[in-house]
Phi, psi and omega in degrees: 000154182270067174244102187235002178205180182297324180295319178294321178295319178294321178297317178296320179296318178296316178298317181298313181296317182293313182295317181294325181293336182263346181295124178078002181238150174297143177290127181303151184302324185269358185294307185295327178300313179295318180291321179295324178298322179290318177298317180303316180294320178292320182296327181296348178276352180267155178302326184293326186243017186297332183268010181293145172286184175296154183292139165205159179298324179297316179294321179298312184288344176267356182287131178299149178288137171284142175252154175300323180296319178295320178296316182292331183291331180205070186297328181287344178296335183260355185271154176249008176213160172257186184298322183295337179265000184269156173273327177219155179225128178232170169223150174291166185286347178075033181294339178264005177105348182220127179281156177245111175301135184223093173283152176223136173273170178302324179300318179301312184294314184295312182296317181294317180299312183297317182296319180287316181299317180293327177291322183277356177302333181285348179247310180284141185236158173303136180092353176295149173240127194246129171254124182257097182264056184228151180295143184258354185254151172072306185259158190271357192299315181294321177300320179298313182298318178298316179297321178297316179297319177297317180297320182272353178075038183252132175295142188203162175207148176270132184215063182278111191283348179271359177281133177281145181118234191285331186245095173246188184296319181295318179295321179301314182294321177293318179298323183304321184297331178272318181287322184045065187296144173262340183225131176249134169249119184197165170281156180305318182297322180294319179294322177299316180292321177297320178300315179300315182297315181294320178293321180298323181265007179057042181244006187300310183298318182294316186275340180267352190300325183268345187285126180250324183228138174244116183259108186268131181220167171091340178214162169293132176242137185260153178306317178298322178294316179298323178296318178299312181298318178299321179295313183293324184263354187052049183217176176257123178262125183249145164279094199294317182196171179218136178174200179207166177301321183290320189263337194084192187278133184250337181207154181220157185282155171242168182297343180275003176086020181242159177263128177249132176298141178272080186286346177279344181239004178212149172251122187250145170226169182233127175272112184240179176296338179268006180107191182275127184229151172301159185306118182275170176294320177218146176166166177235148177166191175268136183281129176245132187226143166243101177296134187271349186229036172266134184242317181291323178218082178295138181231142182240119174058057178276124174281112184290340185081000183265128174280131184224163169240134183247139177211117181277346182246025189266012183209143180256016176280171182294343182285119182272357181292151181302145173276138179236137170247119182271117185267355182103189182253141179300330179288346182265003178281158173230158181239127178229125181050037178083353178268128180268122187253140173243164178300322180297315182296315181295314184287331173300321179287313184298306186273346175281332185254339187227169173253031177299150178257018176164170181205160175217127177267125175252126183224145176273169187293341180269348183075017181255011177214133178217120178239140182246119176262127180247133180277120182291131178292154178296127180076016183292151178276105184293334180293338180272355185294318179302320179293322178295320178295319178298318179293321179296317178298321179296314179297319181296319180293319183287320188259333183249343185071029185227133166253117183295143175295328176202145172231122189227133172275136176232163184286327180204159179239164179302149181296340179297339178280354185243331186272039191289353176301335181252358174218099187280354185282117178300319181296326180283322188267329188234006179237134178227127178274128181238162178285144177302143180292000000 
């Protein structure tokens, strides 16, 4: 963490007190007004918001929504610092074709770290040993996990196996024997590939024995996939958090396996067919957020582009914040035979019906052909595959309205379907356009 002087220590203490006071309690009615006024004042220092009037709820609610496209077209227009004034500098992965420069001040890092660490206290325990199987370059996710571990006092190491050089799969397995991690932070694809490797080398029991929690990040993870990973590892797989490089963390996992919005560090709205509304008790729409603790680039009413479902009564854990289910982005859907497919729908069918360790959707440019390639698990019973395919087709027809032209098990899939911690785009990693037969 970037605490290097008395001011930084005082900032961390203030963040800690504020975040802890709101954990498990409803956010007071006057809390968001005061925090939004402070964000508004910081935002007025940027070229994009320089002409704003003084803050009021009326002025806030009349402010046009920021779009991701607008932010990406001129990201420095919204910043109040350049790279030389930043404590850290990141860029988005560019899954939409254009990267977003993202400077961060110490304030950004400290507030985000404290909010996430306090949320994860209900899962991470004293004495845990953490393996961070996430990329360390360009994007902030691995830095965040390291900062959380430092804040909580947990031993940890970065071990991203898809990086060329010092950390490959063999080095990871050797390192594992000494670290004996109890908690893994990784993208779903990386854990799937690690599972295959351990089973192939007959090391699964030895390397999974100490692991209690698998914290999945970097991609949307579905309940059936988490259940499969939990079964294979004899551990609990969590959808650890949700957010973006631009916004910081917006939601974090609880021990019951659900994601809770971080309402103490963000102000949320929902873009619905009826327009933009404050966060409802229940509802579906695109999530719009005003992060309350961004300093390098304060943002007001950013449309995340993510379709979500909100439920305030969906969890019996002590966290009273709304539960959110992230359904993905409308731009990430594909259409086959008139059926519109999302990552959640496809993965519910794949991992609900089979024990595949990965998949690849092949579709032609017209959307009139769809083939599903399933990666055969190590030691899988091939005689059981026809029944699994039949069950997958049944689930797909019932839930997706699609009968696949073909479903085929293969021995292995391209590594791009597994290294998703660094490429969050479903279309890039799990969809392949093929020529019509």
